FIKOLZA-1660 file (N, C-alpha, C; in steps of 0.1 Angstrom, whole numbers, plus 5000, padded with zeros to 4 digits):
% residues 199
   i   px   py   pz ch aa at
   1 5009 4989 5001  A  M  N
   1 5001 5000 5000  A  M CA
   1 5009 5011 5000  A  M  C
   2 5011 5019 4987  A  Q  N
   2 5020 5030 4986  A  Q CA
   2 5011 5042 4982  A  Q  C
   3 5001 5042 4976  A  H  N
   3 4994 5051 4971  A  H CA
   3 4978 5050 4973  A  H  C
   4 4970 5061 4970  A  I  N
   4 4957 5059 4969  A  I CA
   4 4954 5064 4955  A  I  C
   5 4945 5057 4949  A  D  N
   5 4938 5060 4937  A  D CA
   5 4925 5068 4938  A  D  C
   6 4925 5079 4933  A  Y  N
   6 4914 5087 4933  A  Y CA
   6 4909 5090 4918  A  Y  C
   7 4898 5083 4916  A  F  N
   7 4890 5086 4904  A  F CA
   7 4878 5097 4906  A  F  C
   8 4879 5107 4897  A  L  N
   8 4871 5117 4896  A  L CA
   8 4866 5124 4887  A  L  C
   9 4859 5132 4886  A  T  N
   9 4855 5142 4873  A  T CA
   9 4856 5155 4880  A  T  C
  10 4864 5167 4874  A  P  N
  10 4861 5180 4880  A  P CA
  10 4849 5187 4877  A  P  C
  11 4838 5181 4872  A  V  N
  11 4827 5185 4871  A  V CA
  11 4816 5183 4883  A  V  C
  12 4823 5172 4891  A  S  N
  12 4814 5167 4901  A  S CA
  12 4813 5178 4915  A  S  C
  13 4799 5183 4918  A  P  N
  13 4802 5191 4931  A  P CA
  13 4805 5183 4944  A  P  C
  14 4804 5168 4943  A  W  N
  14 4809 5160 4955  A  W CA
  14 4826 5160 4954  A  W  C
  15 4831 5160 4943  A  V  N
  15 4848 5161 4943  A  V CA
  15 4848 5174 4949  A  V  C
  16 4844 5185 4944  A  H  N
  16 4845 5197 4949  A  H CA
  16 4842 5199 4967  A  H  C
  17 4833 5194 4971  A  L  N
  17 4832 5191 4982  A  L CA
  17 4842 5184 4992  A  L  C
  18 4850 5173 4985  A  A  N
  18 4858 5167 4990  A  A CA
  18 4872 5176 4993  A  A  C
  19 4874 5185 4987  A  G  N
  19 4883 5195 4989  A  G CA
  19 4895 5189 4991  A  G  C
  20 4904 5197 5000  A  Q  N
  20 4917 5192 5004  A  Q CA
  20 4917 5180 5012  A  Q  C
  21 4908 5174 5017  A  R  N
  21 4909 5162 5027  A  R CA
  21 4916 5151 5020  A  R  C
  22 4915 5147 5008  A  P  N
  22 4922 5133 5001  A  P CA
  22 4936 5136 5003  A  P  C
  23 4939 5150 4998  A  A  N
  23 4955 5152 4997  A  A CA
  23 4959 5151 5012  A  A  C
  24 4954 5161 5021  A  E  N
  24 4957 5160 5034  A  E CA
  24 4960 5145 5041  A  E  C
  25 4950 5136 5036  A  L  N
  25 4949 5123 5041  A  L CA
  25 4961 5114 5036  A  L  C
  26 4964 5117 5025  A  A  N
  26 4977 5109 5018  A  A CA
  26 4989 5116 5025  A  A  C
  27 4992 5127 5025  A  A  N
  27 5003 5133 5032  A  A CA
  27 5006 5129 5045  A  A  C
  28 4993 5127 5053  A  R  N
  28 4996 5124 5066  A  R CA
  28 5003 5108 5068  A  R  C
  29 4998 5099 5059  A  H  N
  29 4999 5085 5059  A  H CA
  29 5012 5086 5049  A  H  C
  30 5021 5094 5043  A  G  N
  30 5032 5092 5034  A  G CA
  30 5028 5085 5022  A  G  C
  31 5016 5088 5015  A  L  N
  31 5011 5079 5004  A  L CA
  31 5009 5091 4993  A  L  C
  32 5011 5086 4980  A  E  N
  32 5010 5094 4970  A  E CA
  32 4994 5092 4967  A  E  C
  33 4989 5104 4962  A  L  N
  33 4972 5105 4958  A  L CA
  33 4976 5103 4944  A  L  C
  34 4971 5095 4938  A  R  N
  34 4971 5095 4920  A  R CA
  34 4956 5100 4916  A  R  C
  35 4956 5110 4911  A  Y  N
  35 4943 5116 4903  A  Y CA
  35 4941 5108 4891  A  Y  C
  36 4930 5104 4889  A  K  N
  36 4924 5097 4877  A  K CA
  36 4913 5100 4872  A  K  C
  37 4910 5111 4863  A  P  N
  37 4899 5117 4857  A  P CA
  37 4893 5106 4848  A  P  C
  38 4878 5105 4850  A  V  N
  38 4871 5095 4842  A  V CA
  38 4861 5102 4834  A  V  C
  39 4855 5099 4826  A  D  N
  39 4842 5105 4817  A  D CA
  39 4833 5099 4824  A  D  C
  40 4825 5110 4830  A  P  N
  40 4814 5106 4838  A  P CA
  40 4803 5098 4833  A  P  C
  41 4798 5104 4820  A  A  N
  41 4788 5099 4811  A  A CA
  41 4791 5085 4808  A  A  C
  42 4804 5081 4801  A  A  N
  42 4810 5068 4800  A  A CA
  42 4808 5061 4811  A  A  C
  43 4812 5063 4823  A  L  N
  43 4815 5053 4832  A  L CA
  43 4800 5051 4836  A  L  C
  44 4790 5059 4837  A  F  N
  44 4777 5057 4842  A  F CA
  44 4771 5047 4832  A  F  C
  45 4773 5050 4818  A  A  N
  45 4766 5039 4809  A  A CA
  45 4772 5026 4812  A  A  C
  46 4784 5027 4814  A  R  N
  46 4791 5013 4815  A  R CA
  46 4786 5006 4830  A  R  C
  47 4782 5016 4839  A  T  N
  47 4783 5008 4853  A  T CA
  47 4766 5009 4860  A  T  C
  48 4758 5013 4850  A  G  N
  48 4744 5014 4855  A  G CA
  48 4739 5027 4861  A  G  C
  49 4746 5034 4858  A  G  N
  49 4744 5048 4866  A  G CA
  49 4738 5058 4854  A  G  C
  50 4729 5069 4861  A  L  N
  50 4723 5078 4852  A  L CA
  50 4730 5090 4853  A  L  C
  51 4729 5099 4843  A  M  N
  51 4735 5112 4842  A  M CA
  51 4722 5121 4850  A  M  C
  52 4727 5132 4855  A  L  N
  52 4716 5140 4863  A  L CA
  52 4704 5141 4857  A  L  C
  53 4704 5147 4845  A  S  N
  53 4692 5150 4840  A  S CA
  53 4684 5137 4835  A  S  C
  54 4687 5127 4837  A  E  N
  54 4680 5114 4834  A  E CA
  54 4676 5107 4846  A  E  C
  55 4677 5113 4858  A  R  N
  55 4675 5109 4870  A  R CA
  55 4660 5115 4876  A  R  C
  56 4651 5107 4882  A  H  N
  56 4638 5109 4886  A  H CA
  56 4640 5124 4894  A  H  C
  57 4627 5132 4894  A  E  N
  57 4628 5143 4897  A  E CA
  57 4629 5143 4913  A  E  C
  58 4624 5133 4919  A  S  N
  58 4629 5133 4934  A  S CA
  58 4640 5128 4939  A  S  C
  59 4649 5124 4931  A  R  N
  59 4664 5124 4931  A  R CA
  59 4670 5135 4932  A  R  C
  60 4666 5144 4919  A  Q  N
  60 4673 5156 4917  A  Q CA
  60 4670 5164 4927  A  Q  C
  61 4658 5167 4930  A  A  N
  61 4655 5176 4945  A  A CA
  61 4661 5172 4956  A  A  C
  62 4663 5161 4959  A  Y  N
  62 4672 5155 4971  A  Y CA
  62 4686 5160 4971  A  Y  C
  63 4693 5158 4957  A  R  N
  63 4704 5161 4956  A  R CA
  63 4710 5174 4958  A  R  C
  64 4698 5186 4956  A  L  N
  64 4701 5199 4958  A  L CA
  64 4700 5204 4972  A  L  C
  65 4690 5196 4979  A  Q  N
  65 4691 5198 4995  A  Q CA
  65 4703 5192 5000  A  Q  C
  66 4709 5182 4997  A  E  N
  66 4721 5174 5002  A  E CA
  66 4733 5184 4999  A  E  C
  67 4734 5189 4987  A  L  N
  67 4745 5197 4984  A  L CA
  67 4745 5209 4992  A  L  C
  68 4732 5215 4995  A  R  N
  68 4732 5227 5004  A  R CA
  68 4737 5224 5018  A  R  C
  69 4732 5211 5024  A  R  N
  69 4736 5209 5037  A  R CA
  69 4750 5204 5040  A  R  C
  70 4757 5196 5029  A  Q  N
  70 4771 5194 5029  A  Q CA
  70 4778 5204 5028  A  Q  C
  71 4776 5214 5020  A  S  N
  71 4783 5227 5017  A  S CA
  71 4783 5232 5031  A  S  C
  72 4771 5236 5038  A  A  N
  72 4772 5242 5050  A  A CA
  72 4779 5234 5064  A  A  C
  73 4777 5222 5062  A  K  N
  73 4785 5215 5071  A  K CA
  73 4801 5213 5069  A  K  C
  74 4805 5214 5058  A  L  N
  74 4819 5214 5057  A  L CA
  74 4826 5228 5055  A  L  C
  75 4817 5238 5053  A  G  N
  75 4820 5250 5054  A  G CA
  75 4828 5255 5040  A  G  C
  76 4824 5246 5032  A  V  N
  76 4828 5247 5017  A  V CA
  76 4818 5256 5007  A  V  C
  77 4822 5267 5003  A  P  N
  77 4811 5273 4994  A  P CA
  77 4809 5267 4980  A  P  C
  78 4797 5265 4976  A  L  N
  78 4792 5261 4964  A  L CA
  78 4779 5266 4961  A  L  C
  79 4779 5270 4949  A  V  N
  79 4769 5274 4941  A  V CA
  79 4759 5261 4936  A  V  C
  80 4748 5262 4941  A  I  N
  80 4739 5248 4939  A  I CA
  80 4737 5246 4924  A  I  C
  81 4734 5257 4916  A  K  N
  81 4730 5257 4904  A  K CA
  81 4740 5267 4896  A  K  C
  82 4753 5263 4894  A  P  N
  82 4762 5271 4887  A  P CA
  82 4758 5275 4873  A  P  C
  83 4763 5285 4867  A  A  N
  83 4760 5287 4854  A  A CA
  83 4763 5280 4842  A  A  C
  84 4777 5273 4843  A  H  N
  84 4781 5264 4834  A  H CA
  84 4783 5250 4841  A  H  C
  85 4770 5245 4844  A  F  N
  85 4769 5231 4846  A  F CA
  85 4755 5225 4842  A  F  C
  86 4756 5214 4834  A  P  N
  86 4767 5207 4831  A  P CA
  86 4777 5213 4817  A  P  C
  87 4788 5208 4820  A  T  N
  87 4796 5213 4808  A  T CA
  87 4808 5202 4806  A  T  C
  88 4814 5203 4794  A  N  N
  88 4823 5191 4789  A  N CA
  88 4833 5188 4799  A  N  C
  89 4835 5177 4806  A  A  N
  89 4845 5174 4816  A  A CA
  89 4860 5171 4807  A  A  C
  90 4860 5169 4796  A  A  N
  90 4872 5163 4792  A  A CA
  90 4884 5173 4792  A  A  C
  91 4881 5187 4786  A  P  N
  91 4893 5195 4787  A  P CA
  91 4899 5196 4801  A  P  C
  92 4894 5199 4810  A  A  N
  92 4898 5202 4825  A  A CA
  92 4904 5188 4829  A  A  C
  93 4896 5178 4826  A  S  N
  93 4904 5163 4830  A  S CA
  93 4918 5161 4823  A  S  C
  94 4917 5167 4809  A  Y  N
  94 4931 5164 4803  A  Y CA
  94 4941 5172 4809  A  Y  C
  95 4938 5184 4812  A  A  N
  95 4948 5192 4821  A  A CA
  95 4953 5187 4834  A  A  C
  96 4944 5181 4839  A  I  N
  96 4948 5175 4851  A  I CA
  96 4957 5163 4851  A  I  C
  97 4953 5154 4839  A  I  N
  97 4965 5144 4834  A  I CA
  97 4978 5149 4829  A  I  C
  98 4977 5157 4821  A  A  N
  98 4988 5162 4815  A  A CA
  98 4998 5169 4826  A  A  C
  99 4992 5177 4835  A  A  N
  99 4999 5182 4846  A  A CA
  99 5005 5170 4856  A  A  C
 100 4998 5163 4856  A  Q  N
 100 5002 5151 4867  A  Q CA
 100 5014 5142 4859  A  Q  C
 101 5011 5140 4847  A  E  N
 101 5023 5134 4839  A  E CA
 101 5036 5143 4836  A  E  C
 102 5034 5156 4838  A  S  N
 102 5045 5166 4831  A  S CA
 102 5057 5165 4838  A  S  C
 103 5058 5160 4851  A  G  N
 103 5071 5163 4859  A  G CA
 103 5074 5177 4860  A  G  C
 104 5065 5185 4859  A  Q  N
 104 5067 5199 4865  A  Q CA
 104 5063 5204 4880  A  Q  C
 105 5071 5212 4885  A  A  N
 105 5069 5215 4899  A  A CA
 105 5057 5219 4905  A  A  C
 106 5047 5221 4896  A  G  N
 106 5034 5227 4902  A  G CA
 106 5027 5219 4912  A  G  C
 107 5017 5224 4917  A  D  N
 107 5010 5215 4929  A  D CA
 107 4995 5209 4922  A  D  C
 108 4997 5198 4920  A  I  N
 108 4985 5190 4914  A  I CA
 108 4973 5191 4920  A  I  C
 109 4977 5189 4934  A  H  N
 109 4962 5191 4944  A  H CA
 109 4955 5205 4942  A  H  C
 110 4966 5216 4941  A  A  N
 110 4959 5229 4939  A  A CA
 110 4953 5230 4927  A  A  C
 111 4957 5225 4917  A  L  N
 111 4950 5226 4903  A  L CA
 111 4939 5219 4903  A  L  C
 112 4936 5204 4909  A  V  N
 112 4924 5198 4908  A  V CA
 112 4913 5211 4917  A  V  C
 113 4916 5219 4929  A  Q  N
 113 4910 5225 4936  A  Q CA
 113 4907 5237 4929  A  Q  C
 114 4916 5241 4921  A  S  N
 114 4915 5253 4914  A  S CA
 114 4899 5253 4902  A  S  C
 115 4903 5242 4896  A  L  N
 115 4891 5236 4887  A  L CA
 115 4879 5235 4894  A  L  C
 116 4876 5228 4904  A  T  N
 116 4863 5226 4910  A  T CA
 116 4858 5239 4914  A  T  C
 117 4868 5247 4921  A  R  N
 117 4863 5259 4923  A  R CA
 117 4859 5269 4915  A  R  C
 118 4866 5268 4902  A  A  N
 118 4861 5277 4892  A  A CA
 118 4846 5272 4888  A  A  C
 119 4842 5260 4887  A  C  N
 119 4831 5255 4882  A  C CA
 119 4819 5258 4893  A  C  C
 120 4824 5255 4909  A  W  N
 120 4812 5253 4917  A  W CA
 120 4811 5266 4928  A  W  C
 121 4821 5275 4926  A  E  N
 121 4821 5288 4934  A  E CA
 121 4822 5301 4924  A  E  C
 122 4830 5298 4914  A  Q  N
 122 4831 5312 4904  A  Q CA
 122 4822 5312 4894  A  Q  C
 123 4816 5299 4891  A  E  N
 123 4805 5298 4880  A  E CA
 123 4813 5300 4866  A  E  C
 124 4824 5298 4866  A  R  N
 124 4833 5297 4853  A  R CA
 124 4830 5284 4846  A  R  C
 125 4833 5285 4830  A  D  N
 125 4831 5273 4824  A  D CA
 125 4847 5267 4822  A  D  C
 126 4848 5254 4830  A  I  N
 126 4862 5247 4830  A  I CA
 126 4860 5238 4815  A  I  C
 127 4852 5242 4807  A  A  N
 127 4856 5236 4793  A  A CA
 127 4864 5245 4784  A  A  C
 128 4864 5259 4790  A  E  N
 128 4870 5268 4784  A  E CA
 128 4885 5269 4785  A  E  C
 129 4894 5272 4773  A  D  N
 129 4907 5270 4774  A  D CA
 129 4912 5281 4784  A  D  C
 130 4906 5293 4783  A  D  N
 130 4914 5302 4790  A  D CA
 130 4911 5300 4805  A  D  C
 131 4898 5294 4809  A  V  N
 131 4898 5292 4821  A  V CA
 131 4908 5280 4828  A  V  C
 132 4910 5272 4819  A  I  N
 132 4918 5259 4821  A  I CA
 132 4933 5267 4823  A  I  C
 133 4936 5275 4816  A  R  N
 133 4951 5280 4815  A  R CA
 133 4952 5288 4827  A  R  C
 134 4942 5294 4833  A  D  N
 134 4943 5302 4845  A  D CA
 134 4945 5295 4857  A  D  C
 135 4938 5282 4856  A  C  N
 135 4939 5273 4869  A  C CA
 135 4953 5269 4868  A  C  C
 136 4958 5261 4856  A  L  N
 136 4970 5257 4855  A  L CA
 136 4982 5267 4861  A  L  C
 137 4980 5279 4856  A  A  N
 137 4991 5290 4861  A  A CA
 137 4989 5291 4876  A  A  C
 138 4980 5290 4880  A  R  N
 138 4976 5294 4896  A  R CA
 138 4983 5281 4903  A  R  C
 139 4982 5269 4897  A  A  N
 139 4987 5261 4906  A  A CA
 139 5003 5255 4900  A  A  C
 140 5009 5267 4894  A  G  N
 140 5022 5265 4891  A  G CA
 140 5028 5257 4879  A  G  C
 141 5018 5254 4871  A  F  N
 141 5020 5247 4858  A  F CA
 141 5021 5254 4847  A  F  C
 142 5029 5250 4836  A  D  N
 142 5029 5257 4824  A  D CA
 142 5015 5259 4818  A  D  C
 143 5008 5271 4816  A  P  N
 143 4993 5270 4811  A  P CA
 143 4995 5265 4797  A  P  C
 144 5003 5265 4792  A  G  N
 144 5005 5258 4778  A  G CA
 144 5003 5242 4776  A  G  C
 145 5000 5237 4788  A  L  N
 145 4996 5222 4791  A  L CA
 145 4981 5221 4787  A  L  C
 146 4974 5231 4786  A  A  N
 146 4959 5230 4782  A  A CA
 146 4960 5227 4766  A  A  C
 147 4971 5228 4758  A  M  N
 147 4972 5228 4744  A  M CA
 147 4979 5213 4742  A  M  C
 148 4993 5215 4748  A  S  N
 148 5005 5205 4747  A  S CA
 148 5000 5190 4752  A  S  C
 149 4994 5192 4762  A  G  N
 149 4989 5181 4767  A  G CA
 149 4977 5174 4762  A  G  C
 150 4972 5176 4753  A  L  N
 150 4958 5171 4748  A  L CA
 150 4958 5157 4745  A  L  C
 151 4970 5150 4737  A  L  N
 151 4969 5138 4732  A  L CA
 151 4973 5128 4744  A  L  C
 152 4982 5132 4754  A  T  N
 152 4986 5127 4765  A  T CA
 152 4973 5124 4773  A  T  C
 153 4965 5135 4775  A  G  N
 153 4953 5136 4784  A  G CA
 153 4943 5127 4778  A  G  C
 154 4940 5130 4765  A  A  N
 154 4930 5119 4759  A  A CA
 154 4935 5104 4761  A  A  C
 155 4946 5101 4757  A  E  N
 155 4950 5088 4760  A  E CA
 155 4948 5082 4769  A  E  C
 156 4951 5089 4782  A  I  N
 156 4950 5081 4794  A  I CA
 156 4934 5082 4800  A  I  C
 157 4930 5095 4795  A  Y  N
 157 4915 5094 4797  A  Y CA
 157 4908 5083 4795  A  Y  C
 158 4911 5079 4784  A  G  N
 158 4903 5065 4780  A  G CA
 158 4909 5053 4787  A  G  C
 159 4920 5053 4792  A  R  N
 159 4924 5045 4798  A  R CA
 159 4920 5043 4812  A  R  C
 160 4917 5053 4817  A  N  N
 160 4914 5056 4832  A  N CA
 160 4899 5050 4832  A  N  C
 161 4890 5053 4823  A  L  N
 161 4877 5047 4820  A  L CA
 161 4878 5032 4822  A  L  C
 162 4884 5024 4813  A  E  N
 162 4886 5011 4815  A  E CA
 162 4890 5005 4828  A  E  C
 163 4902 5012 4833  A  E  N
 163 4906 5009 4844  A  E CA
 163 4896 5012 4858  A  E  C
 164 4888 5021 4856  A  A  N
 164 4877 5024 4866  A  A CA
 164 4868 5012 4864  A  A  C
 165 4861 5009 4853  A  V  N
 165 4852 4998 4851  A  V CA
 165 4856 4985 4857  A  V  C
 166 4871 4983 4853  A  R  N
 166 4876 4970 4857  A  R CA
 166 4877 4967 4873  A  R  C
 167 4878 4978 4877  A  R  N
 167 4881 4979 4892  A  R CA
 167 4867 4981 4900  A  R  C
 168 4857 4982 4897  A  G  N
 168 4846 4984 4903  A  G CA
 168 4840 4997 4905  A  G  C
 169 4846 5010 4900  A  V  N
 169 4843 5021 4902  A  V CA
 169 4830 5025 4895  A  V  C
 170 4823 5033 4901  A  F  N
 170 4807 5038 4896  A  F CA
 170 4803 5050 4899  A  F  C
 171 4811 5058 4906  A  G  N
 171 4806 5074 4909  A  G CA
 171 4821 5080 4915  A  G  C
 172 4815 5093 4918  A  F  N
 172 4826 5102 4922  A  F CA
 172 4824 5110 4934  A  F  C
 173 4833 5111 4942  A  P  N
 173 4846 5109 4940  A  P CA
 173 4846 5093 4947  A  P  C
 174 4859 5086 4941  A  F  N
 174 4860 5070 4944  A  F CA
 174 4874 5071 4947  A  F  C
 175 4876 5065 4957  A  F  N
 175 4891 5061 4963  A  F CA
 175 4893 5049 4963  A  F  C
 176 4904 5045 4961  A  M  N
 176 4908 5028 4962  A  M CA
 176 4923 5029 4967  A  M  C
 177 4923 5018 4978  A  V  N
 177 4938 5017 4983  A  V CA
 177 4937 5002 4982  A  V  C
 178 4946 4997 4972  A  D  N
 178 4948 4983 4967  A  D CA
 178 4932 4980 4961  A  D  C
 179 4927 4973 4968  A  E  N
 179 4914 4968 4962  A  E CA
 179 4901 4973 4973  A  E  C
 180 4904 4980 4983  A  E  N
 180 4896 4984 4992  A  E CA
 180 4888 4999 4988  A  E  C
 181 4874 4999 4988  A  K  N
 181 4867 5010 4979  A  K CA
 181 4861 5018 4989  A  K  C
 182 4862 5032 4984  A  F  N
 182 4853 5043 4993  A  F CA
 182 4847 5050 4981  A  F  C
 183 4835 5051 4983  A  W  N
 183 4828 5062 4975  A  W CA
 183 4820 5070 4980  A  W  C
 184 4825 5085 4977  A  G  N
 184 4817 5095 4982  A  G CA
 184 4824 5104 4990  A  G  C
 185 4823 5118 4990  A  Q  N
 185 4829 5126 5001  A  Q CA
 185 4830 5125 5013  A  Q  C
 186 4815 5118 5017  A  D  N
 186 4812 5114 5029  A  D CA
 186 4818 5100 5034  A  D  C
 187 4829 5095 5026  A  R  N
 187 4835 5083 5031  A  R CA
 187 4848 5086 5034  A  R  C
 188 4852 5098 5033  A  I  N
 188 4867 5099 5035  A  I CA
 188 4871 5097 5051  A  I  C
 189 4864 5099 5059  A  E  N
 189 4867 5096 5074  A  E CA
 189 4868 5082 5074  A  E  C
 190 4859 5075 5066  A  D  N
 190 4860 5056 5065  A  D CA
 190 4872 5055 5060  A  D  C
 191 4879 5062 5051  A  L  N
 191 4892 5060 5045  A  L CA
 191 4903 5061 5054  A  L  C
 192 4901 5074 5060  A  A  N
 192 4912 5076 5074  A  A CA
 192 4914 5064 5082  A  A  C
 193 4900 5059 5087  A  L  N
 193 4900 5049 5098  A  L CA
 193 4906 5037 5092  A  L  C
 194 4904 5035 5078  A  F  N
 194 4910 5023 5072  A  F CA
 194 4925 5025 5073  A  F  C
 195 4928 5037 5071  A  L  N
 195 4945 5037 5067  A  L CA
 195 4950 5038 5080  A  L  C
 196 4941 5041 5091  A  D  N
 196 4948 5041 5106  A  D CA
 196 4948 5026 5111  A  D  C
 197 4945 5017 5105  A  G  N
 197 4940 5002 5109  A  G CA
 197 4931 5000 5115  A  G  C
 198 4918 5007 5119  A  K  N
 198 4909 5008 5124  A  K CA
 198 4896 5002 5120  A  K  C
 199 4897 5000 5107  A  L  N
 199 4885 4995 5097  A  L CA
 199 4891 4981 5089  A  L  C
% end
């Protein structure tokens, strides 16, 4: 056990609510946190899930209440219905992958947070190149990765989907330590207990 695999999409409000906790937890245990962005529509189609617009209205209504409550509980600002949601998750996902693979000295954790904040706090469209470039720069990466990392990002994005399906991932955020699975930002405490040897 030397790393935590973090399957995510930057357009998920639950990933935004997870915040810095996964990175802090990994650091506390001396583990690498590996970000694995996945196409949400493709994952749901392969694992029996439904995109938000396809869910029953009662589920959609409950989601809005739960987002409000969890935002207040965690003290994490969140616009319940941001101007640019849903949006194409691929460009921001490619940027995360390219930055992680680049070997540059930027802060990958800060990049993920910057992208989710852009969507869920600042109501910016994280499918837009200028927004992605700004988030890369703020996290200490070359903003040119928004373009130069496209091929690498697209290739690994596809591989991440196949890995996610193979390993039993079905939602976001999803954490795996070896084959132990934790789904949801509300299971980060359980992940911590597991890493402490208490679960």
